[in-house]
CHARMM-style PDB file with segment names, atoms N, HN, CA, C and O in Angstrom:
ATOM      1  N   MET     1      92.254  95.586  73.776  1.00  0.00      PROA
ATOM      2  CA  MET     1      91.949  97.081  74.352  1.00  0.00      PROA
ATOM      3  C   MET     1      90.657  96.456  74.981  1.00  0.00      PROA
ATOM      4  O   MET     1      89.904  95.482  74.993  1.00  0.00      PROA
ATOM      5  N   VAL     2      90.993  98.002  75.623  1.00  0.00      PROA
ATOM      6  HN  VAL     2      91.605  98.793  75.613  1.00  0.00      PROA
ATOM      7  CA  VAL     2      89.258  97.606  76.926  1.00  0.00      PROA
ATOM      8  C   VAL     2      87.900  98.548  76.256  1.00  0.00      PROA
ATOM      9  O   VAL     2      87.482  99.565  75.702  1.00  0.00      PROA
ATOM     10  N   SER     3      87.587  96.811  77.036  1.00  0.00      PROA
ATOM     11  HN  SER     3      87.926  95.985  77.486  1.00  0.00      PROA
ATOM     12  CA  SER     3      85.901  98.166  77.120  1.00  0.00      PROA
ATOM     13  C   SER     3      85.520  98.490  77.908  1.00  0.00      PROA
ATOM     14  O   SER     3      86.064  97.867  78.820  1.00  0.00      PROA
ATOM     15  N   PRO     4      84.773  99.213  78.328  1.00  0.00      PROA
ATOM     16  CA  PRO     4      84.104  99.818  78.359  1.00  0.00      PROA
ATOM     17  C   PRO     4      83.497  98.926  80.219  1.00  0.00      PROA
ATOM     18  O   PRO     4      83.516  99.603  81.247  1.00  0.00      PROA
ATOM     19  N   THR     5      83.080  97.551  80.226  1.00  0.00      PROA
ATOM     20  HN  THR     5      83.065  97.001  79.391  1.00  0.00      PROA
ATOM     21  CA  THR     5      82.527  96.800  80.659  1.00  0.00      PROA
ATOM     22  C   THR     5      83.705  95.528  81.957  1.00  0.00      PROA
ATOM     23  O   THR     5      83.561  94.609  82.763  1.00  0.00      PROA
ATOM     24  N   THR     6      84.861  96.458  81.277  1.00  0.00      PROA
ATOM     25  HN  THR     6      84.978  97.205  80.623  1.00  0.00      PROA
ATOM     26  CA  THR     6      85.857  95.154  81.624  1.00  0.00      PROA
ATOM     27  C   THR     6      86.477  95.948  81.612  1.00  0.00      PROA
ATOM     28  O   THR     6      87.390  95.672  80.834  1.00  0.00      PROA
ATOM     29  N   ALA     7      86.784  98.159  82.562  1.00  0.00      PROA
ATOM     30  HN  ALA     7      86.042  98.383  83.194  1.00  0.00      PROA
ATOM     31  CA  ALA     7      87.669  98.129  82.580  1.00  0.00      PROA
ATOM     32  C   ALA     7      88.377  97.640  83.542  1.00  0.00      PROA
ATOM     33  O   ALA     7      89.445  97.031  83.596  1.00  0.00      PROA
ATOM     34  N   SER     8      87.217  98.191  84.688  1.00  0.00      PROA
ATOM     35  HN  SER     8      86.349  98.686  84.644  1.00  0.00      PROA
ATOM     36  CA  SER     8      88.026  98.088  85.804  1.00  0.00      PROA
ATOM     37  C   SER     8      88.869  96.491  86.313  1.00  0.00      PROA
ATOM     38  O   SER     8      89.840  96.218  87.018  1.00  0.00      PROA
ATOM     39  N   HSD     9      87.971  95.789  85.590  1.00  0.00      PROA
ATOM     40  HN  HSD     9      87.182  96.011  85.017  1.00  0.00      PROA
ATOM     41  CA  HSD     9      88.621  94.797  85.774  1.00  0.00      PROA
ATOM     42  C   HSD     9      90.447  94.063  84.888  1.00  0.00      PROA
ATOM     43  O   HSD     9      91.263  93.233  85.288  1.00  0.00      PROA
ATOM     44  N   ASP    10      90.379  94.841  83.732  1.00  0.00      PROA
ATOM     45  HN  ASP    10      89.716  95.516  83.407  1.00  0.00      PROA
ATOM     46  CA  ASP    10      91.263  95.528  83.158  1.00  0.00      PROA
ATOM     47  C   ASP    10      92.817  95.994  84.743  1.00  0.00      PROA
ATOM     48  O   ASP    10      93.663  95.506  85.492  1.00  0.00      PROA
ATOM     49  N   HSD    11      92.261  97.047  84.363  1.00  0.00      PROA
ATOM     50  HN  HSD    11      91.573  97.444  83.755  1.00  0.00      PROA
ATOM     51  CA  HSD    11      92.888  97.860  85.852  1.00  0.00      PROA
ATOM     52  C   HSD    11      93.683  97.860  87.131  1.00  0.00      PROA
ATOM     53  O   HSD    11      94.485  98.480  87.830  1.00  0.00      PROA
ATOM     54  N   ILE    12      92.789  96.527  86.964  1.00  0.00      PROA
ATOM     55  HN  ILE    12      92.138  96.023  86.396  1.00  0.00      PROA
ATOM     56  CA  ILE    12      92.595  96.191  88.608  1.00  0.00      PROA
ATOM     57  C   ILE    12      93.959  94.232  88.565  1.00  0.00      PROA
ATOM     58  O   ILE    12      95.109  93.807  88.455  1.00  0.00      PROA
ATOM     59  N   LEU    13      92.571  93.889  88.750  1.00  0.00      PROA
ATOM     60  HN  LEU    13      91.637  94.234  88.839  1.00  0.00      PROA
ATOM     61  CA  LEU    13      92.312  92.618  88.764  1.00  0.00      PROA
ATOM     62  C   LEU    13      93.309  91.933  87.766  1.00  0.00      PROA
ATOM     63  O   LEU    13      94.072  90.986  87.956  1.00  0.00      PROA
ATOM     64  N   LYS    14      93.042  92.811  86.471  1.00  0.00      PROA
ATOM     65  HN  LYS    14      92.422  93.580  86.318  1.00  0.00      PROA
ATOM     66  CA  LYS    14      94.753  91.338  85.339  1.00  0.00      PROA
ATOM     67  C   LYS    14      95.951  91.870  86.056  1.00  0.00      PROA
ATOM     68  O   LYS    14      96.959  91.258  86.408  1.00  0.00      PROA
ATOM     69  N   ARG    15      95.573  93.418  86.237  1.00  0.00      PROA
ATOM     70  HN  ARG    15      94.754  93.915  85.950  1.00  0.00      PROA
ATOM     71  CA  ARG    15      97.077  93.797  87.302  1.00  0.00      PROA
ATOM     72  C   ARG    15      97.852  93.129  87.865  1.00  0.00      PROA
ATOM     73  O   ARG    15      99.072  93.100  87.702  1.00  0.00      PROA
ATOM     74  N   GLN    16      97.050  92.379  88.762  1.00  0.00      PROA
ATOM     75  HN  GLN    16      96.060  92.402  88.895  1.00  0.00      PROA
ATOM     76  CA  GLN    16      96.843  92.549  89.632  1.00  0.00      PROA
ATOM     77  C   GLN    16      98.128  90.537  89.189  1.00  0.00      PROA
ATOM     78  O   GLN    16      99.176  89.919  89.375  1.00  0.00      PROA
ATOM     79  N   VAL    17      96.707  90.582  88.510  1.00  0.00      PROA
ATOM     80  HN  VAL    17      95.856  91.084  88.358  1.00  0.00      PROA
ATOM     81  CA  VAL    17      97.382  88.625  88.073  1.00  0.00      PROA
ATOM     82  C   VAL    17      98.645  88.977  87.444  1.00  0.00      PROA
ATOM     83  O   VAL    17      99.668  88.442  87.871  1.00  0.00      PROA
ATOM     84  N   TYR    18      98.730  90.150  86.092  1.00  0.00      PROA
ATOM     85  HN  TYR    18      97.899  90.585  85.745  1.00  0.00      PROA
ATOM     86  CA  TYR    18      99.691  90.235  85.672  1.00  0.00      PROA
ATOM     87  C   TYR    18     101.234  90.311  86.898  1.00  0.00      PROA
ATOM     88  O   TYR    18     102.238  89.702  86.527  1.00  0.00      PROA
ATOM     89  N   GLU    19     101.252  90.589  87.403  1.00  0.00      PROA
ATOM     90  HN  GLU    19     100.436  91.083  87.704  1.00  0.00      PROA
ATOM     91  CA  GLU    19     102.371  91.891  88.455  1.00  0.00      PROA
ATOM     92  C   GLU    19     102.586  90.806  89.489  1.00  0.00      PROA
ATOM     93  O   GLU    19     103.567  90.997  90.209  1.00  0.00      PROA
ATOM     94  N   ARG    20     101.803  89.584  89.746  1.00  0.00      PROA
ATOM     95  HN  ARG    20     101.006  89.430  89.161  1.00  0.00      PROA
ATOM     96  CA  ARG    20     102.117  88.010  90.221  1.00  0.00      PROA
ATOM     97  C   ARG    20     102.880  87.463  89.855  1.00  0.00      PROA
ATOM     98  O   ARG    20     103.827  86.891  90.395  1.00  0.00      PROA
ATOM     99  N   SER    21     102.428  87.613  88.435  1.00  0.00      PROA
ATOM    100  HN  SER    21     101.658  88.078  87.996  1.00  0.00      PROA
ATOM    101  CA  SER    21     103.137  86.772  87.241  1.00  0.00      PROA
ATOM    102  C   SER    21     104.128  86.325  86.732  1.00  0.00      PROA
ATOM    103  O   SER    21     104.464  85.263  86.208  1.00  0.00      PROA
ATOM    104  N   GLY    22     104.965  88.152  87.151  1.00  0.00      PROA
ATOM    105  HN  GLY    22     104.692  89.015  87.576  1.00  0.00      PROA
ATOM    106  CA  GLY    22     105.573  88.558  86.782  1.00  0.00      PROA
ATOM    107  C   GLY    22     106.153  88.905  84.757  1.00  0.00      PROA
ATOM    108  O   GLY    22     107.181  88.858  84.081  1.00  0.00      PROA
ATOM    109  N   VAL    23     104.928  89.175  84.615  1.00  0.00      PROA
ATOM    110  HN  VAL    23     104.093  89.213  85.164  1.00  0.00      PROA
ATOM    111  CA  VAL    23     104.664  89.918  83.037  1.00  0.00      PROA
ATOM    112  C   VAL    23     105.435  91.485  83.122  1.00  0.00      PROA
ATOM    113  O   VAL    23     104.983  92.594  83.406  1.00  0.00      PROA
ATOM    114  N   GLN    24     106.624  91.075  82.787  1.00  0.00      PROA
ATOM    115  HN  GLN    24     106.991  90.174  82.556  1.00  0.00      PROA
ATOM    116  CA  GLN    24     107.526  92.579  82.412  1.00  0.00      PROA
ATOM    117  C   GLN    24     106.613  93.716  81.528  1.00  0.00      PROA
ATOM    118  O   GLN    24     105.569  93.967  82.131  1.00  0.00      PROA
ATOM    119  N   GLU    25     106.711  94.258  80.599  1.00  0.00      PROA
ATOM    120  HN  GLU    25     107.559  94.054  80.110  1.00  0.00      PROA
ATOM    121  CA  GLU    25     104.853  95.157  80.355  1.00  0.00      PROA
ATOM    122  C   GLU    25     103.995  94.734  79.841  1.00  0.00      PROA
ATOM    123  O   GLU    25     103.871  94.030  78.839  1.00  0.00      PROA
ATOM    124  N   TYR    26     102.762  95.531  81.130  1.00  0.00      PROA
ATOM    125  HN  TYR    26     102.863  96.103  81.945  1.00  0.00      PROA
ATOM    126  CA  TYR    26     101.134  95.358  80.391  1.00  0.00      PROA
ATOM    127  C   TYR    26     100.511  95.856  79.660  1.00  0.00      PROA
ATOM    128  O   TYR    26      99.435  95.304  79.886  1.00  0.00      PROA
ATOM    129  N   TRP    27     100.294  96.681  78.720  1.00  0.00      PROA
ATOM    130  HN  TRP    27     101.169  97.130  78.536  1.00  0.00      PROA
ATOM    131  CA  TRP    27      99.246  97.188  78.030  1.00  0.00      PROA
ATOM    132  C   TRP    27      98.184  96.988  77.957  1.00  0.00      PROA
ATOM    133  O   TRP    27      97.505  95.985  77.737  1.00  0.00      PROA
ATOM    134  N   ILE    28      97.934  98.335  78.214  1.00  0.00      PROA
ATOM    135  HN  ILE    28      98.486  99.149  78.392  1.00  0.00      PROA
ATOM    136  CA  ILE    28      96.264  98.107  77.870  1.00  0.00      PROA
ATOM    137  C   ILE    28      95.858  99.504  76.970  1.00  0.00      PROA
ATOM    138  O   ILE    28      95.741 100.646  77.414  1.00  0.00      PROA
ATOM    139  N   VAL    29      95.676  99.030  75.523  1.00  0.00      PROA
ATOM    140  HN  VAL    29      95.771  98.102  75.162  1.00  0.00      PROA
ATOM    141  CA  VAL    29      94.910  99.417  74.816  1.00  0.00      PROA
ATOM    142  C   VAL    29      93.408 100.779  74.807  1.00  0.00      PROA
ATOM    143  O   VAL    29      92.330 100.190  74.732  1.00  0.00      PROA
ATOM    144  N   HSD    30      93.285 101.978  74.854  1.00  0.00      PROA
ATOM    145  HN  HSD    30      94.161 102.456  74.914  1.00  0.00      PROA
ATOM    146  CA  HSD    30      92.083 102.792  74.672  1.00  0.00      PROA
ATOM    147  C   HSD    30      91.373 103.462  73.464  1.00  0.00      PROA
ATOM    148  O   HSD    30      91.103 104.659  73.564  1.00  0.00      PROA
ATOM    149  N   PRO    31      91.114 102.927  72.560  1.00  0.00      PROA
ATOM    150  CA  PRO    31      91.024 103.284  71.731  1.00  0.00      PROA
ATOM    151  C   PRO    31      89.783 104.675  71.655  1.00  0.00      PROA
ATOM    152  O   PRO    31      90.097 105.821  71.335  1.00  0.00      PROA
ATOM    153  N   VAL    32      88.902 104.402  71.887  1.00  0.00      PROA
ATOM    154  HN  VAL    32      88.647 103.471  72.147  1.00  0.00      PROA
ATOM    155  CA  VAL    32      88.062 105.419  72.390  1.00  0.00      PROA
ATOM    156  C   VAL    32      88.675 107.347  72.117  1.00  0.00      PROA
ATOM    157  O   VAL    32      88.568 108.271  71.311  1.00  0.00      PROA
ATOM    158  N   ASP    33      89.359 106.977  73.521  1.00  0.00      PROA
ATOM    159  HN  ASP    33      89.446 106.226  74.176  1.00  0.00      PROA
ATOM    160  CA  ASP    33      90.027 107.791  74.220  1.00  0.00      PROA
ATOM    161  C   ASP    33      91.702 107.877  73.364  1.00  0.00      PROA
ATOM    162  O   ASP    33      92.458 108.817  73.611  1.00  0.00      PROA
ATOM    163  N   ARG    34      92.025 106.937  72.525  1.00  0.00      PROA
ATOM    164  HN  ARG    34      91.411 106.174  72.325  1.00  0.00      PROA
ATOM    165  CA  ARG    34      92.947 107.179  71.436  1.00  0.00      PROA
ATOM    166  C   ARG    34      94.154 107.222  72.324  1.00  0.00      PROA
ATOM    167  O   ARG    34      94.918 108.059  71.844  1.00  0.00      PROA
ATOM    168  N   MET    35      94.729 106.620  73.550  1.00  0.00      PROA
ATOM    169  HN  MET    35      94.108 105.940  73.941  1.00  0.00      PROA
ATOM    170  CA  MET    35      95.530 106.359  74.580  1.00  0.00      PROA
ATOM    171  C   MET    35      95.569 105.136  74.902  1.00  0.00      PROA
ATOM    172  O   MET    35      94.593 104.387  74.961  1.00  0.00      PROA
ATOM    173  N   VAL    36      96.795 104.835  75.149  1.00  0.00      PROA
ATOM    174  HN  VAL    36      97.587 105.443  75.101  1.00  0.00      PROA
ATOM    175  CA  VAL    36      97.710 103.530  75.523  1.00  0.00      PROA
ATOM    176  C   VAL    36      98.068 103.814  77.225  1.00  0.00      PROA
ATOM    177  O   VAL    36      98.313 104.908  77.733  1.00  0.00      PROA
ATOM    178  N   THR    37      98.003 102.252  78.028  1.00  0.00      PROA
ATOM    179  HN  THR    37      97.803 101.363  77.616  1.00  0.00      PROA
ATOM    180  CA  THR    37      98.532 102.793  79.534  1.00  0.00      PROA
ATOM    181  C   THR    37      99.471 101.677  79.391  1.00  0.00      PROA
ATOM    182  O   THR    37      99.027 100.533  79.302  1.00  0.00      PROA
ATOM    183  N   VAL    38     100.635 101.892  79.363  1.00  0.00      PROA
ATOM    184  HN  VAL    38     100.995 102.821  79.435  1.00  0.00      PROA
ATOM    185  CA  VAL    38     101.668 101.079  80.173  1.00  0.00      PROA
ATOM    186  C   VAL    38     102.393 100.528  80.983  1.00  0.00      PROA
ATOM    187  O   VAL    38     103.577 100.773  80.756  1.00  0.00      PROA
ATOM    188  N   TYR    39     102.175  99.708  82.074  1.00  0.00      PROA
ATOM    189  HN  TYR    39     101.212  99.508  82.258  1.00  0.00      PROA
ATOM    190  CA  TYR    39     102.702  98.954  83.334  1.00  0.00      PROA
ATOM    191  C   TYR    39     104.198  98.504  83.046  1.00  0.00      PROA
ATOM    192  O   TYR    39     104.015  97.344  82.676  1.00  0.00      PROA
ATOM    193  N   ARG    40     105.244  98.671  83.006  1.00  0.00      PROA
ATOM    194  HN  ARG    40     105.393  99.613  83.307  1.00  0.00      PROA
ATOM    195  CA  ARG    40     106.221  98.243  83.711  1.00  0.00      PROA
ATOM    196  C   ARG    40     106.391  97.426  85.228  1.00  0.00      PROA
ATOM    197  O   ARG    40     105.751  97.487  86.278  1.00  0.00      PROA
ATOM    198  N   LEU    41     107.488  96.700  84.824  1.00  0.00      PROA
ATOM    199  HN  LEU    41     108.008  96.650  83.971  1.00  0.00      PROA
ATOM    200  CA  LEU    41     108.113  96.370  86.491  1.00  0.00      PROA
ATOM    201  C   LEU    41     109.066  96.332  86.319  1.00  0.00      PROA
ATOM    202  O   LEU    41     109.792  96.401  85.328  1.00  0.00      PROA
ATOM    203  N   ILE    42     109.238  96.149  87.846  1.00  0.00      PROA
ATOM    204  HN  ILE    42     108.648  96.093  88.652  1.00  0.00      PROA
ATOM    205  CA  ILE    42     110.712  96.995  88.214  1.00  0.00      PROA
ATOM    206  C   ILE    42     110.586  96.905  89.794  1.00  0.00      PROA
ATOM    207  O   ILE    42     109.841  97.522  90.555  1.00  0.00      PROA
ATOM    208  N   ASP    43     112.008  95.483  90.161  1.00  0.00      PROA
ATOM    209  HN  ASP    43     112.613  94.981  89.542  1.00  0.00      PROA
ATOM    210  CA  ASP    43     111.836  94.787  91.353  1.00  0.00      PROA
ATOM    211  C   ASP    43     110.591  94.284  92.134  1.00  0.00      PROA
ATOM    212  O   ASP    43     110.324  94.191  93.332  1.00  0.00      PROA
ATOM    213  N   GLY    44     109.884  93.974  90.894  1.00  0.00      PROA
ATOM    214  HN  GLY    44     110.100  94.050  89.920  1.00  0.00      PROA
ATOM    215  CA  GLY    44     108.967  92.832  91.066  1.00  0.00      PROA
ATOM    216  C   GLY    44     107.318  94.115  91.565  1.00  0.00      PROA
ATOM    217  O   GLY    44     106.310  93.900  92.238  1.00  0.00      PROA
ATOM    218  N   ALA    45     107.585  94.784  91.160  1.00  0.00      PROA
ATOM    219  HN  ALA    45     108.403  94.959  90.613  1.00  0.00      PROA
ATOM    220  CA  ALA    45     106.204  95.632  91.454  1.00  0.00      PROA
ATOM    221  C   ALA    45     105.955  96.304  90.241  1.00  0.00      PROA
ATOM    222  O   ALA    45     107.008  96.748  89.784  1.00  0.00      PROA
ATOM    223  N   TYR    46     104.887  96.572  89.483  1.00  0.00      PROA
ATOM    224  HN  TYR    46     104.031  96.211  89.854  1.00  0.00      PROA
ATOM    225  CA  TYR    46     104.907  97.956  88.950  1.00  0.00      PROA
ATOM    226  C   TYR    46     104.670  99.457  88.913  1.00  0.00      PROA
ATOM    227  O   TYR    46     103.975 100.080  89.716  1.00  0.00      PROA
ATOM    228  N   GLN    47     105.326  99.951  87.891  1.00  0.00      PROA
ATOM    229  HN  GLN    47     105.890  99.445  87.239  1.00  0.00      PROA
ATOM    230  CA  GLN    47     105.803 101.771  88.564  1.00  0.00      PROA
ATOM    231  C   GLN    47     104.780 102.124  88.431  1.00  0.00      PROA
ATOM    232  O   GLN    47     103.882 101.282  88.435  1.00  0.00      PROA
ATOM    233  N   ARG    48     104.573 103.042  88.315  1.00  0.00      PROA
ATOM    234  HN  ARG    48     105.302 103.726  88.312  1.00  0.00      PROA
ATOM    235  CA  ARG    48     103.040 104.401  88.513  1.00  0.00      PROA
ATOM    236  C   ARG    48     102.909 104.491  86.412  1.00  0.00      PROA
ATOM    237  O   ARG    48     103.422 105.023  85.428  1.00  0.00      PROA
ATOM    238  N   PRO    49     102.103 103.773  86.730  1.00  0.00      PROA
ATOM    239  CA  PRO    49     101.827 103.356  84.271  1.00  0.00      PROA
ATOM    240  C   PRO    49     101.730 104.910  83.918  1.00  0.00      PROA
ATOM    241  O   PRO    49     101.326 105.955  84.427  1.00  0.00      PROA
ATOM    242  N   GLU    50     102.367 104.429  82.696  1.00  0.00      PROA
ATOM    243  HN  GLU    50     102.696 103.580  82.283  1.00  0.00      PROA
ATOM    244  CA  GLU    50     102.722 105.403  81.280  1.00  0.00      PROA
ATOM    245  C   GLU    50     101.951 105.860  80.626  1.00  0.00      PROA
ATOM    246  O   GLU    50     101.761 104.839  79.964  1.00  0.00      PROA
ATOM    247  N   VAL    51     100.655 107.231  79.792  1.00  0.00      PROA
ATOM    248  HN  VAL    51     100.810 108.060  80.329  1.00  0.00      PROA
ATOM    249  CA  VAL    51      99.714 106.960  78.951  1.00  0.00      PROA
ATOM    250  C   VAL    51     100.563 107.945  77.858  1.00  0.00      PROA
ATOM    251  O   VAL    51     100.988 109.094  77.737  1.00  0.00      PROA
ATOM    252  N   TYR    52     100.497 106.691  77.181  1.00  0.00      PROA
ATOM    253  HN  TYR    52     100.152 105.757  77.279  1.00  0.00      PROA
ATOM    254  CA  TYR    52     100.621 108.081  75.432  1.00  0.00      PROA
ATOM    255  C   TYR    52      99.637 108.066  74.157  1.00  0.00      PROA
ATOM    256  O   TYR    52      99.063 106.983  74.038  1.00  0.00      PROA
ATOM    257  N   GLU    53      99.383 108.815  73.389  1.00  0.00      PROA
ATOM    258  HN  GLU    53      99.848 109.695  73.486  1.00  0.00      PROA
ATOM    259  CA  GLU    53      98.800 109.366  72.632  1.00  0.00      PROA
ATOM    260  C   GLU    53      98.184 107.631  71.804  1.00  0.00      PROA
ATOM    261  O   GLU    53      98.160 106.514  72.322  1.00  0.00      PROA
ATOM    262  N   LEU    54      98.057 107.762  71.376  1.00  0.00      PROA
ATOM    263  HN  LEU    54      98.077 108.669  70.955  1.00  0.00      PROA
ATOM    264  CA  LEU    54      98.476 107.045  70.011  1.00  0.00      PROA
ATOM    265  C   LEU    54      98.502 107.544  68.422  1.00  0.00      PROA
ATOM    266  O   LEU    54      97.577 107.570  67.609  1.00  0.00      PROA
ATOM    267  N   THR    55      99.830 107.911  68.283  1.00  0.00      PROA
ATOM    268  HN  THR    55     100.581 107.889  68.943  1.00  0.00      PROA
ATOM    269  CA  THR    55      99.978 108.747  67.548  1.00  0.00      PROA
ATOM    270  C   THR    55     101.410 108.537  67.772  1.00  0.00      PROA
ATOM    271  O   THR    55     102.138 108.449  68.761  1.00  0.00      PROA
ATOM    272  N   GLY    56     101.573 108.482  66.344  1.00  0.00      PROA
ATOM    273  HN  GLY    56     100.982 108.553  65.540  1.00  0.00      PROA
ATOM    274  CA  GLY    56     103.600 107.576  66.013  1.00  0.00      PROA
ATOM    275  C   GLY    56     103.670 106.204  66.311  1.00  0.00      PROA
ATOM    276  O   GLY    56     102.746 105.394  66.374  1.00  0.00      PROA
ATOM    277  N   THR    57     105.327 105.975  66.554  1.00  0.00      PROA
ATOM    278  HN  THR    57     106.078 106.633  66.503  1.00  0.00      PROA
ATOM    279  CA  THR    57     105.669 104.551  67.194  1.00  0.00      PROA
ATOM    280  C   THR    57     105.764 104.465  68.798  1.00  0.00      PROA
ATOM    281  O   THR    57     106.227 105.096  69.749  1.00  0.00      PROA
ATOM    282  N   LEU    58     105.071 103.346  68.524  1.00  0.00      PROA
ATOM    283  HN  LEU    58     104.695 102.834  67.752  1.00  0.00      PROA
ATOM    284  CA  LEU    58     105.785 102.869  70.578  1.00  0.00      PROA
ATOM    285  C   LEU    58     106.574 101.782  71.238  1.00  0.00      PROA
ATOM    286  O   LEU    58     106.109 100.936  72.002  1.00  0.00      PROA
ATOM    287  N   ALA    59     107.331 101.853  71.008  1.00  0.00      PROA
ATOM    288  HN  ALA    59     107.709 102.540  70.387  1.00  0.00      PROA
ATOM    289  CA  ALA    59     108.690 100.010  71.216  1.00  0.00      PROA
ATOM    290  C   ALA    59     108.498  99.448  72.749  1.00  0.00      PROA
ATOM    291  O   ALA    59     108.527 100.063  73.815  1.00  0.00      PROA
ATOM    292  N   SER    60     108.349  98.445  72.547  1.00  0.00      PROA
ATOM    293  HN  SER    60     108.325  97.945  71.681  1.00  0.00      PROA
ATOM    294  CA  SER    60     108.081  97.444  74.634  1.00  0.00      PROA
ATOM    295  C   SER    60     109.830  97.923  74.785  1.00  0.00      PROA
ATOM    296  O   SER    60     110.919  97.963  74.212  1.00  0.00      PROA
ATOM    297  N   LEU    61     109.153  98.196  75.916  1.00  0.00      PROA
ATOM    298  HN  LEU    61     108.269  98.164  76.381  1.00  0.00      PROA
ATOM    299  CA  LEU    61     110.892  98.302  76.868  1.00  0.00      PROA
ATOM    300  C   LEU    61     111.426  96.458  76.666  1.00  0.00      PROA
ATOM    301  O   LEU    61     112.459  96.051  76.135  1.00  0.00      PROA
ATOM    302  N   ALA    62     110.225  95.587  77.344  1.00  0.00      PROA
ATOM    303  HN  ALA    62     109.386  95.918  77.775  1.00  0.00      PROA
ATOM    304  CA  ALA    62     110.708  94.104  77.508  1.00  0.00      PROA
ATOM    305  C   ALA    62     110.474  93.549  76.516  1.00  0.00      PROA
ATOM    306  O   ALA    62     110.347  92.379  76.876  1.00  0.00      PROA
ATOM    307  N   VAL    63     110.171  93.635  74.405  1.00  0.00      PROA
ATOM    308  HN  VAL    63     110.274  94.585  74.113  1.00  0.00      PROA
ATOM    309  CA  VAL    63     110.473  93.196  73.922  1.00  0.00      PROA
ATOM    310  C   VAL    63     110.698  94.471  72.195  1.00  0.00      PROA
ATOM    311  O   VAL    63     109.993  94.821  71.248  1.00  0.00      PROA
ATOM    312  N   PRO    64     111.946  94.694  72.641  1.00  0.00      PROA
ATOM    313  CA  PRO    64     112.425  96.150  71.949  1.00  0.00      PROA
ATOM    314  C   PRO    64     111.947  96.067  70.252  1.00  0.00      PROA
ATOM    315  O   PRO    64     111.170  96.832  69.680  1.00  0.00      PROA
ATOM    316  N   GLU    65     112.698  94.857  69.657  1.00  0.00      PROA
ATOM    317  HN  GLU    65     113.329  94.236  70.121  1.00  0.00      PROA
ATOM    318  CA  GLU    65     111.760  94.087  68.327  1.00  0.00      PROA
ATOM    319  C   GLU    65     110.530  94.156  68.088  1.00  0.00      PROA
ATOM    320  O   GLU    65     110.182  94.226  66.909  1.00  0.00      PROA
ATOM    321  N   ALA    66     109.350  94.154  69.337  1.00  0.00      PROA
ATOM    322  HN  ALA    66     109.632  94.097  70.295  1.00  0.00      PROA
ATOM    323  CA  ALA    66     107.863  94.624  69.418  1.00  0.00      PROA
ATOM    324  C   ALA    66     107.547  97.170  68.793  1.00  0.00      PROA
ATOM    325  O   ALA    66     107.279  98.259  69.299  1.00  0.00      PROA
ATOM    326  N   VAL    67     107.770  96.730  67.917  1.00  0.00      PROA
ATOM    327  HN  VAL    67     107.987  95.844  67.506  1.00  0.00      PROA
ATOM    328  CA  VAL    67     107.054  98.440  68.000  1.00  0.00      PROA
ATOM    329  C   VAL    67     106.065  99.000  67.126  1.00  0.00      PROA
ATOM    330  O   VAL    67     106.088  99.248  65.920  1.00  0.00      PROA
ATOM    331  N   ILE    68     105.142  99.150  68.062  1.00  0.00      PROA
ATOM    332  HN  ILE    68     105.123  98.948  69.041  1.00  0.00      PROA
ATOM    333  CA  ILE    68     103.620 100.483  67.126  1.00  0.00      PROA
ATOM    334  C   ILE    68     103.597 101.279  66.769  1.00  0.00      PROA
ATOM    335  O   ILE    68     104.141 102.251  67.293  1.00  0.00      PROA
ATOM    336  N   ASP    69     102.740 101.330  65.309  1.00  0.00      PROA
ATOM    337  HN  ASP    69     102.299 100.540  64.883  1.00  0.00      PROA
ATOM    338  CA  ASP    69     102.954 102.768  64.740  1.00  0.00      PROA
ATOM    339  C   ASP    69     101.141 102.722  64.862  1.00  0.00      PROA
ATOM    340  O   ASP    69     100.385 101.833  64.468  1.00  0.00      PROA
ATOM    341  N   TRP    70     100.849 103.869  65.472  1.00  0.00      PROA
ATOM    342  HN  TRP    70     101.462 104.591  65.791  1.00  0.00      PROA
ATOM    343  CA  TRP    70      99.531 103.794  65.539  1.00  0.00      PROA
ATOM    344  C   TRP    70      98.566 104.206  64.480  1.00  0.00      PROA
ATOM    345  O   TRP    70      97.336 104.216  64.437  1.00  0.00      PROA
ATOM    346  N   ASN    71     100.119 104.765  63.081  1.00  0.00      PROA
ATOM    347  HN  ASN    71     101.118 104.757  63.116  1.00  0.00      PROA
ATOM    348  CA  ASN    71      99.329 105.185  62.146  1.00  0.00      PROA
ATOM    349  C   ASN    71      98.945 104.905  61.411  1.00  0.00      PROA
ATOM    350  O   ASN    71      98.554 105.818  60.685  1.00  0.00      PROA
ATOM    351  N   GLU    72      98.653 103.234  60.824  1.00  0.00      PROA
ATOM    352  HN  GLU    72      98.971 102.491  61.414  1.00  0.00      PROA
ATOM    353  CA  GLU    72      98.975 101.972  60.267  1.00  0.00      PROA
ATOM    354  C   GLU    72      97.233 101.210  61.109  1.00  0.00      PROA
ATOM    355  O   GLU    72      96.341 100.454  60.723  1.00  0.00      PROA
ATOM    356  N   LEU    73      97.567 102.039  62.472  1.00  0.00      PROA
ATOM    357  HN  LEU    73      98.291 102.654  62.786  1.00  0.00      PROA
ATOM    358  CA  LEU    73      95.995 101.165  62.202  1.00  0.00      PROA
ATOM    359  C   LEU    73      94.655 101.421  62.119  1.00  0.00      PROA
ATOM    360  O   LEU    73      94.555 102.602  62.452  1.00  0.00      PROA
ATOM    361  N   PRO    74      93.845 101.104  61.931  1.00  0.00      PROA
ATOM    362  CA  PRO    74      92.174 102.092  61.498  1.00  0.00      PROA
ATOM    363  C   PRO    74      91.769 102.711  62.450  1.00  0.00      PROA
ATOM    364  O   PRO    74      92.106 102.825  63.629  1.00  0.00      PROA
ATOM    365  N   VAL    75      91.112 103.050  61.905  1.00  0.00      PROA
ATOM    366  HN  VAL    75      90.838 102.957  60.948  1.00  0.00      PROA
ATOM    367  CA  VAL    75      90.711 103.993  63.154  1.00  0.00      PROA
ATOM    368  C   VAL    75      89.182 104.399  62.375  1.00  0.00      PROA
ATOM    369  O   VAL    75      89.139 104.978  61.290  1.00  0.00      PROA
ATOM    370  N   ASP    76      87.693 103.880  63.328  1.00  0.00      PROA
ATOM    371  HN  ASP    76      87.728 103.409  64.210  1.00  0.00      PROA
ATOM    372  CA  ASP    76      86.985 103.376  63.262  1.00  0.00      PROA
ATOM    373  C   ASP    76      86.233 105.220  63.442  1.00  0.00      PROA
ATOM    374  OT1 ASP    76      85.014 105.393  63.437  1.00  0.00      PROA
TER     375      ASP     76
END
């Protein structure tokens, strides 16, 4: 989950490190805004991120058996 104090670190620095390291997929969950930003590595570079609402389910393309059901998570 992203924190307001680390948002730029998560979106810029961590993303760059993960991209260089070959991490296939990088999710940043924004609980307050009820959204998730997903970066996917294609040909060695993260493409434009996809943004989803925290509703329904979302499956990882890198690990297809990993499916998150956002409706099952507690809401503060």
